[in-house]
VOBA-1610 file (N, C-alpha, C; in pm, whole numbers, padded with zeros to 5 digits, always signed):
BEGIN
Met+01110+02706+01301Met+01036+02738+01179Met+01029+02617+01087Thr+00913+02596+01027Thr+00894+02485+00935Thr+00940+02525+00795Ile+01025+02443+00734Ile+01069+02461+00596Ile+00984+02371+00508Thr+00908+02431+00416Thr+00821+02355+00327Thr+00887+02338+00191Ile+00898+02213+00148Ile+00956+02178+00019Ile+00847+02115-00066Ala+00825+02167-00186Ala+00722+02114-00274Ala+00785+02070-00405Leu+00728+01964-00464Leu+00773+01917-00593Leu+00657+01918-00691Ala+00686+01958-00815Ala+00583+01964-00918Ala+00644+01926-01051Gly+00559+01896-01148Gly+00603+01858-01281Gly+00494+01774-01346Lys+00502+01757-01475Lys+00400+01677-01543Lys+00410+01532-01499Gly+00302+01456-01520Gly+00300+01316-01479Gly+00410+01236-01544Gly+00472+01146-01466Gly+00572+01057-01519Gly+00715+01111-01519Thr+00737+01228-01460Thr+00872+01284-01460Thr+00959+01231-01347Gly+00899+01161-01252Gly+00976+01108-01140Gly+00973+01194-01017Lys+00869+01275-00999Lys+00858+01361-00881Lys+00862+01279-00752Thr+00793+01164-00754Thr+00785+01084-00632Thr+00921+01024-00597Thr+00996+00984-00699Thr+01133+00935-00675Thr+01218+01044-00613Val+01211+01166-00668Val+01290+01277-00613Val+01244+01310-00471Ser+01112+01304-00448Ser+01060+01327-00312Ser+01121+01228-00214Ala+01126+01101-00254Ala+01182+00998-00166Ala+01329+01025-00136Met+01404+01070-00237Met+01546+01098-00216Met+01566+01221-00126Ile+01478+01319-00137Ile+01487+01435-00048Ile+01458+01394+00096Ile+01357+01309+00115Ile+01325+01260+00249Ile+01442+01178+00304Lys+01502+01093+00220Lys+01620+01017+00261Lys+01732+01111+00304Tyr+01752+01217+00227Tyr+01855+01316+00259Tyr+01827+01381+00395Leu+01704+01423+00419Leu+01670+01490+00545Leu+01685+01395+00663Ile+01650+01270+00644Ile+01668+01171+00751Ile+01816+01157+00786Lys+01899+01158+00683Lys+02044+01142+00703Lys+02107+01264+00768Lys+02059+01384+00732Lys+02126+01506+00772Lys+02079+01567+00903Gln+01958+01529+00949Gln+01909+01588+01074Gln+01823+01484+01147Ser+01802+01508+01276Ser+01743+01404+01360Ser+01592+01418+01381Ala+01536+01534+01351Ala+01394+01556+01377Ala+01308+01483+01275Pro+01184+01444+01312Pro+01095+01378+01216Pro+01052+01472+01105Ile+01019+01414+00990Ile+00980+01489+00871Ile+00835+01455+00841Leu+00758+01554+00796Leu+00622+01528+00750Leu+00623+01518+00598Ala+00583+01403+00546Ala+00568+01384+00402Ala+00420+01393+00368Ile+00387+01477+00271Ile+00248+01493+00227Ile+00239+01446+00082Asp+00158+01343+00059Asp+00135+01294-00076Asp+00011+01366-00129Ala+00034+01470-00211Ala-00076+01550-00264Ala-00113+01510-00406Asp-00064+01394-00450Asp-00099+01342-00582Asp-00213+01242-00564Pro-00325+01257-00639Pro-00438+01164-00623Pro-00402+01018-00643Ser-00295+00990-00718Ser-00256+00850-00737Ser-00198+00790-00609Ala-00152+00873-00517Ala-00112+00832-00382Ala-00021+00710-00381Asn+00104+00726-00428Asn+00198+00615-00419Asn+00330+00652-00352Leu+00334+00770-00286Leu+00453+00806-00211Leu+00481+00704-00101Asn+00375+00648-00044Asn+00394+00549+00062Asn+00475+00429+00015Met+00462+00392-00113Met+00531+00274-00165Met+00682+00297-00172Val+00724+00417-00216Val+00868+00443-00223Val+00927+00467-00084Leu+00839+00496+00015Leu+00885+00514+00153Leu+00873+00386+00235Gly+00806+00283+00180Gly+00799+00154+00247Gly+00699+00145+00360Val+00585+00217+00348Val+00481+00209+00451Val+00347+00183+00382Asp+00255+00122+00457Asp+00122+00092+00406Asp+00031+00214+00419Leu-00063+00226+00325Leu-00158+00338+00326Leu-00299+00283+00332Asp-00374+00322+00435Asp-00512+00276+00451Asp-00614+00386+00427Thr-00581+00509+00465Thr-00679+00618+00463Thr-00618+00741+00399Thr-00698+00814+00322Thr-00654+00941+00266Thr-00745+01054+00315Val-00695+01175+00311Val-00774+01291+00352Val-00895+01306+00261Gly-00878+01278+00132Gly-00991+01285+00040Gly-01103+01190+00079Gly-01066+01069+00121Gly-01167+00974+00167Gly-01237+01021+00292Ile-01162+01082+00384Ile-01221+01138+00506Ile-01322+01247+00472Arg-01283+01336+00381Arg-01370+01446+00340Arg-01500+01395+00279Glu-01488+01296+00189Glu-01608+01242+00123Glu-01698+01171+00224Asp-01639+01100+00318Asp-01718+01030+00419Asp-01792+01129+00507Met-01725+01240+00543Met-01790+01341+00625Met-01908+01405+00553Leu-01888+01441+00425Leu-01997+01502+00348Leu-02115+01405+00333Lys-02085+01278+00318Lys-02191+01178+00307Lys-02271+01171+00437Gln-02199+01177+00551Gln-02268+01175+00680Gln-02357+01299+00696Val-02307+01415+00654Val-02386+01538+00662Val-02512+01527+00577Gln-02497+01477+00455Gln-02611+01462+00364Gln-02714+01365+00421Asn-02667+01256+00479Asn-02758+01159+00540Asn-02833+01220+00658Ser-02763+01306+00734Ser-02827+01371+00848Ser-02937+01465+00802Val-02910+01539+00693Val-03010+01631+00639Val-03131+01553+00588Thr-03105+01444+00517Thr-03213+01361+00462Thr-03300+01305+00573Ala-03234+01269+00685Ala-03308+01211+00798Ala-03379+01317+00882Gly-03360+01444+00845Gly-03428+01552+00919Gly-03365+01580+01052Gly-03231+01577+01056Gly-03160+01605+01181Gly-03194+01741+01237Ala-03186+01752+01368Ala-03224+01878+01433Ala-03133+01993+01389Ala-03006+01965+01376Ala-02911+02068+01332Ala-02874+02038+01188Arg-02924+02118+01099Arg-02901+02094+00957Arg-02750+02087+00927Gly-02711+01976+00863Gly-02571+01961+00826Gly-02483+01917+00941Ser-02541+01869+01051Ser-02460+01823+01163Ser-02422+01677+01142Leu-02333+01627+01228Leu-02291+01488+01223Leu-02357+01411+01336Ala-02360+01281+01320Ala-02419+01197+01424Ala-02345+01218+01556Gly-02419+01222+01664Gly-02360+01239+01796Gly-02330+01384+01830Gly-02365+01477+01741Gly-02345+01619+01768Gly-02203+01668+01749Met-02114+01585+01693Met-01976+01629+01671Met-01972+01734+01560Ser-01895+01839+01580Ser-01883+01942+01477Ser-01800+01889+01361Lys-01820+01948+01243Lys-01744+01905+01126Lys-01594+01931+01146Arg-01560+02042+01209Arg-01418+02073+01234Arg-01356+01967+01325Asp-01425+01932+01434Asp-01371+01832+01527Asp-01360+01695+01459Tyr-01458+01663+01375Tyr-01454+01535+01304Tyr-01332+01530+01212Leu-01310+01636+01132Leu-01196+01639+01041Leu-01064+01634+01118Asp-01057+01710+01227Asp-00935+01715+01308Asp-00900+01575+01358Tyr-00999+01506+01413Tyr-00975+01372+01467Tyr-00935+01274+01358Glu-01010+01274+01249Glu-00986+01176+01143Glu-00853+01200+01072Ile-00819+01326+01047Ile-00693+01355+00979Ile-00574+01315+01065His-00580+01345+01194His-00471+01303+01282His-00465+01150+01294Ser-00580+01085+01289Ser-00582+00938+01296Ser-00526+00875+01169Ser-00535+00945+01056Ser-00487+00891+00929Ser-00337+00906+00911Leu-00272+00980+01001Leu-00129+01004+00992Leu-00052+00873+01011Ile+00032+00839+00915Ile+00115+00719+00923Ile+00246+00758+00990Glu+00276+00694+01101Glu+00395+00728+01179Glu+00503+00621+01158Ala+00614+00661+01096Ala+00729+00574+01079Ala+00839+00618+01175Ala+00955+00554+01166Ala+01061+00581+01263Ala+01114+00724+01252Arg+01131+00775+01129Arg+01192+00906+01112Arg+01106+01004+01032Phe+00992+00959+00988Phe+00902+01047+00915Phe+00759+01007+00940Asp+00668+01101+00920Asp+00524+01075+00921Asp+00471+01106+00782Leu+00366+01037+00743Leu+00310+01053+00609Leu+00159+01073+00617Ile+00111+01168+00537Ile-00033+01185+00520Ile-00060+01197+00370Ala-00164+01129+00323Ala-00197+01127+00180Ala-00326+01203+00157Met-00326+01293+00059Met-00446+01371+00029Met-00549+01289-00047Gly-00506+01199-00135Gly-00601+01112-00205Gly-00682+01183-00311Arg-00804+01137-00330Arg-00888+01181-00442Arg-00920+01329-00435Ser-00942+01388-00552Ser-00981+01528-00559Ser-01130+01542-00532Glu-01178+01666-00530Glu-01316+01693-00493Glu-01414+01638-00597Gly-01529+01591-00549Gly-01638+01548-00635Gly-01731+01665-00665Pro-01860+01636-00692Pro-01953+01742-00731Pro-02013+01822-00615Gly-01981+01787-00492Gly-02044+01854-00378Gly-01985+01991-00349Cys-02028+02050-00237Cys-01979+02182-00194Cys-01864+02161-00095Tyr-01745+02212-00129Tyr-01625+02181-00052Tyr-01560+02304+00011Cys-01612+02422-00011Cys-01543+02543+00032Cys-01516+02542+00183Ala-01620+02521+00262Ala-01603+02523+00408Ala-01517+02407+00455Val-01535+02291+00392Val-01455+02173+00429Val-01308+02198+00401Asn-01278+02250+00281Asn-01139+02275+00246Asn-01075+02380+00338His-01154+02478+00380His-01102+02579+00473His-01060+02513+00605Asn-01146+02426+00657Asn-01113+02356+00781Asn-00994+02263+00762Met-00991+02190+00651Met-00880+02100+00623Met-00748+02175+00615Arg-00749+02290+00548Arg-00628+02370+00534Arg-00577+02415+00671Asp-00665+02460+00757Asp-00625+02502+00891Asp-00566+02386+00970Ile-00629+02269+00960Ile-00582+02152+01034Ile-00444+02108+00984Leu-00428+02103+00852Leu-00300+02061+00794Leu-00189+02162+00825Asp-00222+02291+00824Asp-00122+02392+00859Asp-00078+02377+01004Thr-00173+02354+01093Thr-00139+02335+01235Thr-00055+02210+01254Leu-00091+02104+01182Leu-00014+01980+01189Leu+00129+02002+01139Ser+00143+02074+01028Ser+00275+02095+00968Ser+00369+02171+01060Glu+00313+02258+01144Glu+00396+02340+01232Glu+00472+02258+01336Asn+00438+02132+01351Asn+00506+02045+01447Asn+00633+01983+01390Tyr+00665+02012+01264Tyr+00779+01949+01197Tyr+00874+02056+01144Pro+01005+02031+01151Pro+01100+02128+01094Pro+01100+02128+00941Phe+01063+02012+00881Phe+01060+02002+00735Phe+00931+01931+00691Val+00870+01989+00588Val+00754+01926+00523Val+00790+01908+00376Val+00774+01785+00326Val+00801+01756+00185Val+00669+01718+00120Met+00628+01795+00018Met+00497+01777-00044Met+00514+01733-00190Asp+00472+01612-00220Asp+00475+01557-00355Asp+00342+01589-00422Asn+00345+01678-00522Asn+00222+01730-00581Asn+00185+01661-00712Glu+00058+01679-00751Glu+00014+01634-00881Glu+00072+01726-00988Ala+00037+01701-01114Ala+00101+01771-01225Ala+00088+01923-01215Gly-00029+01972-01179Gly-00050+02116-01170Gly-00015+02169-01033Met-00028+02301-01015Met+00003+02365-00888Met-00119+02436-00829Glu-00232+02435-00901Glu-00347+02513-00858Glu-00396+02472-00719His-00382+02344-00687His-00437+02293-00562His-00354+02332-00440Leu-00229+02380-00459Leu-00143+02408-00345Leu-00207+02509-00250Ser-00269+02613-00305Ser-00329+02714-00218Ser-00452+02662-00147Arg-00507+02547-00191Arg-00618+02485-00120Arg-00568+02390-00011Arg-00439+02359-00013Arg-00381+02265+00083Arg-00310+02336+00198Thr-00265+02458+00174Thr-00187+02527+00277Thr-00197+02678+00257Thr-00180+02750+00366Thr-00166+02896+00358Thr-00022+02935+00388Gln+00063+02838+00416Gln+00200+02865+00452Gln+00287+02886+00328Asp+00398+02957+00347Asp+00491+02978+00237Asp+00554+02845+00195Val+00583+02834+00067Val+00666+02725+00017Val+00806+02781+00003His+00900+02725+00077His+01035+02780+00077His+01114+02735-00045His+01094+02610-00086His+01167+02557-00201His+01072+02477-00289Leu+01056+02522-00413Leu+00976+02451-00511Leu+01070+02391-00614Phe+01070+02257-00625Phe+01151+02189-00724Phe+01060+02142-00836Val+01079+02199-00954Val+01001+02161-01072Val+01081+02055-01146Val+01025+01935-01156Val+01096+01820-01213Val+01049+01796-01356Ser+01143+01779-01447Ser+01111+01748-01585Ser+01186+01623-01629Asp+01127+01548-01721Asp+01202+01442-01788Asp+01280+01505-01903Pro+01372+01431-01966Pro+01457+01490-02070Pro+01387+01495-02206Thr+01270+01561-02209Thr+01196+01579-02334Thr+01155+01725-02345Met+01129+01769-02468Met+01084+01906-02488Met+00947+01927-02424Arg+00860+01823-02429Arg+00728+01835-02367Arg+00741+01856-02218Gly+00834+01783-02156Gly+00853+01798-02013Gly+00903+01936-01976Ile+00996+01991-02054Ile+01051+02123-02026Ile+00944+02230-02046Val+00862+02216-02151Val+00753+02312-02174Val+00653+02308-02059Ala+00619+02186-02011Ala+00529+02173-01896Ala+00590+02240-01772Ala+00720+02222-01753Ala+00788+02284-01640Ala+00782+02436-01649Glu+00799+02488-01771Glu+00792+02632-01792Glu+00654+02686-01755Arg+00549+02611-01789Arg+00413+02654-01755Arg+00389+02651-01606Ile+00445+02551-01538Ile+00431+02543-01392Ile+00501+02661-01326Val+00619+02696-01375Val+00692+02811-01322Val+00609+02938-01336Ala+00542+02954-01451Ala+00457+03071-01471Ala+00335+03068-01381Leu+00281+02948-01357Leu+00160+02933-01277Leu+00182+02967-01130Lys+00302+02944-01081Lys+00327+02966-00938Lys+00301+03110-00896Asp+00317+03204-00989Asp+00294+03344-00956Asp+00147+03376-00936Glu+00059+03285-00978Glu-00085+03306-00963Glu-00140+03244-00835Leu-00056+03175-00759Leu-00102+03109-00637Leu-00125+03212-00527Asn-00207+03170-00429Asn-00235+03257-00315Asn-00135+03236-00201Ile-00024+03174-00232Ile+00082+03154-00132Ile+00214+03203-00192Asn+00309+03228-00105Asn+00438+03278-00149Asn+00535+03163-00171Val+00594+03157-00290Val+00699+03059-00321Val+00831+03134-00321Glu+00917+03104-00223Glu+01039+03183-00206Glu+01146+03149-00310Asn+01169+03020-00332Asn+01275+02977-00424Asn+01222+02869-00517Thr+01250+02883-00645Thr+01206+02785-00745Thr+01326+02738-00825Tyr+01334+02606-00846Tyr+01444+02548-00921Tyr+01391+02447-01021Leu+01465+02428-01129Leu+01433+02327-01229Leu+01532+02211-01217Ile+01478+02088-01221Ile+01559+01967-01216Ile+01527+01882-01338Leu+01631+01830-01404Leu+01612+01740-01517Leu+01640+01598-01470Asn+01540+01512-01479Asn+01547+01377-01422Asn+01556+01270-01531Arg+01625+01161-01496Arg+01638+01041-01581Arg+01703+01071-01716Leu+01811+01146-01712Leu+01882+01180-01835Leu+01989+01075-01864Pro+01984+01009-01981Pro+02087+00910-02017Pro+02202+00976-02095Gly+02289+01047-02025Gly+02400+01111-02093Gly+02397+01262-02079Glu+02444+01331-02183Glu+02451+01477-02183Glu+02318+01538-02227Ile+02298+01665-02190Ile+02176+01735-02232Ile+02186+01770-02380Pro+02089+01727-02462Pro+02091+01765-02604Pro+02081+01917-02618Pro+02151+01976-02718Pro+02152+02122-02735Pro+02013+02187-02739Pro+01912+02129-02811Pro+01779+02195-02810Pro+01718+02203-02671Leu+01737+02098-02589Leu+01684+02100-02453Leu+01759+02203-02369Gln+01891+02208-02385Gln+01970+02305-02309Gln+01927+02447-02341Glu+01900+02473-02470Glu+01855+02606-02510Glu+01721+02642-02446Lys+01631+02544-02440Lys+01500+02569-02378Lys+01514+02588-02228Ile+01599+02508-02165Ile+01623+02522-02021Ile+01677+02661-01990Asp+01770+02709-02072Asp+01830+02840-02048Asp+01730+02954-02063Ser+01620+02928-02136Ser+01521+03034-02158Ser+01423+03047-02043Ile+01421+02950-01951Ile+01329+02953-01838Ile+01390+03035-01724Asp+01311+03125-01668Asp+01364+03223-01573Asp+01367+03170-01430Val+01425+03052-01412Val+01452+02999-01278Val+01587+02927-01284Pro+01657+02916-01171Pro+01785+02847-01171Pro+01770+02699-01209Phe+01861+02652-01294Phe+01867+02510-01328Phe+01956+02441-01226Leu+01896+02355-01143Leu+01970+02297-01031Leu+02061+02184-01073Gly+02024+02110-01180Gly+02112+02004-01225Gly+02038+01885-01281Ile+02115+01777-01301Ile+02069+01655-01366Ile+02068+01540-01268Ile+01962+01460-01273Ile+01959+01330-01206Ile+01971+01225-01316Pro+02074+01141-01313Pro+02097+01050-01425Pro+01999+00932-01426Met+01984+00874-01543Met+01914+00747-01553Met+01992+00642-01473Asp+01921+00562-01395Asp+01988+00465-01308Asp+01911+00333-01311Glu+01975+00226-01359Glu+01909+00096-01367Glu+01876+00041-01230Glu+01950+00080-01128Glu+01921+00033-00992Glu+01784+00080-00946Val+01749+00205-00977Val+01617+00257-00942Val+01509+00178-01015Met+01534+00146-01141Met+01438+00069-01219Met+01416-00068-01156Lys+01523-00132-01109Lys+01512-00263-01045Lys+01429-00252-00916Tyr+01450-00147-00839Tyr+01372-00126-00717Tyr+01225-00108-00752Asp+01197-00030-00857Asp+01059-00006-00898Asp+00994-00134-00948Phe+01067-00215-01023Phe+01013-00340-01076Phe+00973-00435-00962Ser+01053-00437-00857Ser+01030-00531-00747Ser+00942-00473-00637Gly+00916-00342-00641Gly+00838-00278-00536Gly+00919-00250-00411Thr+01051-00255-00421Thr+01138-00226-00305Thr+01137-00076-00279Pro+01117-00033-00154Pro+01114+00111-00125Pro+01242+00181-00168Leu+01228+00294-00236Leu+01345+00365-00287Leu+01430+00427-00177Val+01371+00450-00060Val+01451+00506+00050Val+01556+00407+00098Glu+01546+00281+00053Glu+01646+00181+00088Glu+01766+00182-00007Leu+01764+00268-00109Leu+01881+00283-00195Leu+02001+00324-00110Gly+02118+00272-00146Gly+02239+00307-00073Gly+02282+00449-00099Asp+02367+00501-00010Asp+02417+00637-00028Asp+02504+00649-00152Asp+02551+00535-00207Asp+02631+00537-00328Asp+02548+00536-00456Ser+02414+00534-00442Ser+02326+00539-00558Ser+02352+00668-00636Leu+02360+00656-00769Leu+02382+00774-00853Leu+02269+00875-00837Val+02145+00823-00825Val+02029+00911-00809Val+02035+00983-00675Tyr+02064+00908-00567Tyr+02071+00974-00437Tyr+02185+01075-00433Gln+02300+01041-00488Gln+02414+01132-00485Gln+02383+01262-00559Ala+02310+01252-00671Ala+02273+01372-00745Ala+02179+01460-00663Val+02079+01398-00598Val+01984+01474-00516Val+02054+01531-00393Glu+02143+01453-00332Glu+02217+01501-00216Glu+02295+01627-00249Lys+02360+01629-00364Lys+02436+01746-00407Lys+02346+01868-00423Met+02227+01845-00483Met+02132+01954-00501Met+02080+02008-00368Met+02052+01917-00275Met+02001+01960-00145Met+02109+02029-00062Asp+02234+01983-00073Asp+02342+02054-00007Asp+02349+02199-00056Gln+02325+02216-00185Gln+02333+02349-00245Gln+02218+02439-00202Thr+02097+02381-00189Thr+01980+02464-00159Thr+01945+02470-00011Leu+01962+02359+00062Leu+01924+02356+00203Leu+02043+02380+00295Gly+02160+02336+00253Gly+02281+02362+00330Gly+02284+02298+00466Leu+02233+02175+00479Leu+02234+02109+00611Leu+02370+02044+00639
//
């Protein structure tokens, strides 16, 4: 069975850093490959994982729609067909699998840009089926999401087993996290477990933040401390998965994952 882990939170809370630490944890704790999905349009999960990114699913989708439009304009025999008679489903299947970045212990696929002004319903349906089939080949899928959660049901029909909502140590971040927690109930997929994580905290939780955290109806998983070592890695562009096991950030995430995943 595939265990799907998703991360959400407002921009700048460090979701991608936490995603990298979860992937590092899974690499350390089990031997099977992991599928990492970068569902943030800014697409920088590859940088913290230390791999190059050339193609995104969004780019594939836009290129396919452009080919269909050109075919219609040229008066193709099959309206909306692709050159050479390839079906849109087969084209997406081939291109998405070709865009998969294969590393030693994980594979990565990036969703890239969001939809433009065209018609995407049929395309998104095919993409969702392809991504779901791809995900079934992995015991763990880690999905780094953009600030909102609305797009999750357009990316997968599978259950999300663990949703980690990441906040920075500000009231705005906690309020955004609270809204994301409320939004998950409106999705067309089942979220089994939801947790709140407070990231980059320099010291103890201030009483007003603690009071707000206690008012949110999901378990508070814990604190990831501010760590200058992570900042140095980010400044230099060094992949965060290369942090040592003694890193304060990794140790905090490891403790949280031991508690929730129990590997």
